[in-house]
C-alpha positions in Angstrom: 14.3 19.7 11.7 14.8 16.0 10.4 11.3 15.5 12.6 10.9 11.7 10.4 14.5 10.7 10.9 14.1 8.8 7.2 17.5 10.7 6.0 19.5 8.2 4.0 17.5 5.3 5.1 17.0 2.9 2.3 13.3 2.2 1.0 12.2 0.2 -2.0 8.5 1.5 -3.7 7.0 -1.3 -5.4 4.2 -0.2 -8.0 5.2 3.0 -10.0 2.6 3.5 -12.9 3.0 7.0 -14.0 2.9 10.3 -12.1 -0.2 9.9 -11.1 0.1 6.6 -9.0 0.3 6.5 -5.3 3.7 5.0 -5.9 5.1 7.7 -7.3 3.6 10.4 -4.8 5.3 8.6 -1.9 8.5 8.6 -3.6 8.5 11.9 -4.1 7.7 12.4 -0.3 10.5 10.4 0.9 13.1 11.8 -1.6 12.5 15.0 -0.2 12.9 14.2 3.0 16.8 12.3 2.2 15.4 8.8 2.1 17.3 6.8 -0.5 14.7 5.2 -2.7 14.7 2.2 -4.7 12.2 2.0 -7.5 10.7 -2.2 -8.4 8.3 -1.7 -11.3 6.4 -4.7 -13.2 8.3 -4.6 -16.4 11.2 -3.3 -18.5 9.0 -0.8 -20.1 8.1 0.7 -16.6 11.6 0.9 -16.2 12.2 2.8 -19.0 9.1 5.4 -18.3 10.5 6.3 -15.0 14.0 6.4 -15.8 12.9 9.1 -18.4 11.3 10.8 -15.5 14.7 10.7 -13.2 17.6 9.3 -15.2 19.3 8.6 -11.5 16.6 6.2 -10.3 18.0 2.8 -8.7 15.3 0.7 -10.9 14.3 -2.6 -10.5 12.0 -5.2 -12.4 10.3 -7.7 -10.7 6.7 -9.3 -11.9 4.8 -10.2 -8.8 3.0 -12.9 -10.9 6.3 -14.4 -11.5 7.4 -16.3 -8.4 11.0 -16.5 -9.6 10.9 -13.3 -10.0 10.1 -12.5 -6.5 12.3 -15.0 -5.3 15.5 -13.2 -7.4 14.7 -9.8 -5.4 16.5 -10.4 -2.5 19.4 -11.1 -4.2 19.0 -8.1 -6.7 18.6 -5.6 -3.3 21.3 -7.4 -1.3 23.6 -4.8 -3.0 21.9 -1.7 -1.6 22.2 -2.9 2.2 19.9 -3.2 4.4 16.0 -1.8 3.8 14.7 0.1 6.3 11.5 0.1 4.4 9.1 -1.1 1.8 6.0 0.2 0.7 4.2 -1.7 -1.6 1.4 0.1 -3.8 0.4 -2.9 -6.2 -3.3 -3.8 -7.4 -4.8 -5.2 -10.4 -8.3 -5.8 -11.6 -9.6 -6.9 -14.7 -13.1 -4.8 -15.3 -12.9 -5.7 -19.5 -16.8 -7.0 -19.9 -17.8 -3.8 -17.5 -19.7 -3.8 -14.2 -21.1 -7.1 -13.0 -23.3 -7.9 -10.1 -21.1 -9.2 -7.4 -22.5 -12.7 -7.8 -21.4 -13.2 -11.3 -17.3 -12.3 -10.8 -15.2 -14.6 -12.6 -13.3 -17.4 -10.1 -10.0 -16.4 -12.3 -10.6 -12.8 -12.4 -11.1 -12.8 -8.4 -8.3 -15.4 -7.8 -5.5 -13.1 -9.9 -6.4 -9.8 -8.2 -6.0 -11.7 -5.2 -2.7 -13.2 -6.3 -1.5 -9.2 -7.6 -2.6 -7.1 -4.9 -2.9 -9.2 -2.1 -0.5 -12.4 -2.1 2.3 -10.5 -3.4 2.6 -8.3 0.0 3.3 -11.5 1.4 5.5 -13.2 -1.3 7.8 -9.9 -1.1 7.8 -9.8 2.4 9.1 -13.6 2.4 11.9 -12.4 0.1 13.2 -9.6 1.9 13.1 -10.6 4.5 16.9 -10.9 4.8 17.4 -7.9 3.6 15.3 -6.2 6.3 16.4 -4.1 9.2 15.4 -5.6 12.2 12.9 -2.1 12.9 11.8 -2.1 9.2 8.4 -0.7 8.3 6.6 -2.2 5.3 3.4 0.0 4.0 0.6 -1.5 1.9 -2.2 0.8 0.1 -5.6 0.1 0.6 -9.4 1.5 1.0 -10.9 3.6 3.4 -13.5 0.7 4.3 -14.1 -2.5 2.6 -17.1 -3.3 4.2 -19.3 -0.1 1.9 -20.3 -2.7 -0.9 -19.9 0.1 -3.8 -21.0 -1.3 -6.8 -18.6 -0.7 -9.2 -15.7 -1.4 -7.4 -16.9 -4.9 -7.3 -14.9 -7.3 -6.1 -11.9 -6.0 -5.2 -13.1 -4.7 -1.9 -12.9 -7.7 -0.4 -9.6 -8.6 -2.7 -8.8 -4.9 0.5 -10.0 -6.9 3.3 -7.6 -10.1 2.5 -4.7 -7.3 2.3 -5.8 -5.8 5.9 -5.9 -9.1 7.4 -2.8 -10.0 5.8 -1.0 -7.0 7.8 -2.2 -8.3 10.8 -0.8 -11.7 10.3 2.6 -10.4 8.5 3.2 -8.3 12.0 2.4 -11.7 14.1 4.2 -14.0 12.2 7.6 -11.4 11.9 7.4 -10.5 15.8 8.6 -13.8 15.9 12.5 -13.1 14.9 12.2 -9.3 14.4 10.6 -5.7 14.8 9.3 -5.4 11.4 5.9 -3.4 11.0 3.3 -3.8 8.6 0.5 -0.9 8.1 -1.9 0.2 5.7 -2.9 3.5 4.6 -6.3 3.3 4.1 -7.5 6.1 1.4 -10.8 7.6 0.4 -11.2 7.8 -3.4 -8.1 9.7 -5.3 -7.3 10.5 -8.6 -5.1 8.3 -10.4 -5.1 6.5 -13.5 -5.9 3.3 -11.8 -9.0 4.6 -10.6 -10.3 6.6 -13.6 -10.0 3.3 -15.6 -12.9 1.6 -13.2 -16.0 1.7 -14.4 -18.4 4.7 -12.7 -15.6 5.8 -11.0 -15.4 9.6 -11.9 -19.0 9.7 -10.6 -18.3 8.2 -7.7 -15.3 10.4 -6.9 -17.2 13.3 -7.5 -20.2 12.3 -4.9 -17.5 11.6 -2.9 -16.7 15.1 -3.0 -19.8 16.4 -1.6 -19.7 13.9 1.2 -16.4 14.9 2.2 -16.7 17.5 5.2 -14.1 20.3 3.5 -15.9 19.5 0.1 -12.3 18.5 -1.6 -11.6 15.1 -2.3 -8.6 13.3 -0.7 -5.4 14.5 -2.8 -2.9 11.5 -3.3 -0.3 13.4 -1.8 -2.1 13.0 1.2 -1.8 9.5 1.5 1.8 9.7 0.4 2.4 11.8 3.5 0.7 9.4 6.2 2.3 6.8 4.3 5.9 8.6 5.0 4.6 8.7 8.4 4.3 5.1 9.3 7.7 4.1 7.3 9.5 6.6 10.1 10.5 5.9 13.5 8.1 8.5 14.7 5.2 5.3 13.7 7.2 3.0 15.4 4.4 2.2 18.1 1.9 1.5 15.1 1.5 -1.9 14.2 -1.0 -4.0 12.2 -3.2 -1.2 11.8 -5.1 0.8 8.5 -4.9 4.3 8.8 -7.6 6.1 7.2 -7.1 9.1 5.1 -10.8 9.8 4.1 -10.9 13.4 5.1 -13.7 12.7 7.5 -16.0 11.6 4.6 -16.9 8.2 6.8 -18.5 10.9 9.3 -21.2 12.7 6.5 -23.3 10.5 4.8 -26.1 12.2 6.7 -24.9 15.6 5.2 -28.4 17.6 5.7 -27.5 19.1 2.4 -27.2 15.6 0.9 -30.5 14.6 2.0 -32.4 17.8 1.1 -31.0 17.4 -2.3 -32.2 13.5 -2.3 -35.6 13.8 -0.4 -36.4 17.1 -2.7 -39.3 16.3 -4.6 -38.2 16.2 -8.1 -39.1 19.6 -10.6 
């Protein structure tokens, strides 16, 4: 039974970096259920990398920092027919100077992160509005909470907060002429190559495993399954929402064993 009703649906997936990336896992789920995936990657080098993994894949190139490339994307996708879904799995931050106190965030770094990680969703939605089916679903990747001041994640949490707000405004704006939905998958800490580049991330990941009730971190494929559901007609009643996929981490910060470990006198 085709429960998700995604067979033969055309979905553009932005953000492939490697086989550990969220975009790759989402695309794998979509392909498994019979959807037609059109990849959109940042550079010709990424296109070559992806084609080595999937020689038959449809792969377009678009650097979202280049407005002309984003504007031309609609024409490039026109030949593929109406899109039933879009996956925006794009995020970028510079940590070349290591972790700094948040108040020392550089304007250039912050604004570039906003441009790539948040504004790109607005630009893509606008560029593809004529290519989207009337009831298409657009899904972006956020984080499980933007209100916890994780020092090593730094300014990316406020950027993701802007992304969370953006889906609400896009949902409202597109409702004037369509039934296109905008939602976000908001996973807890994932084991990806991009996250591994964040200073101190590995320690945070291991700590998350202690906090999560099941004692196991969220798997990337779990976030991908949620994205597939949001892309499907089965989630037609969900719009302008963030679906948290954290395996219960947010309810377990006061776990008895963790408290005992912290409060136990040092031997």
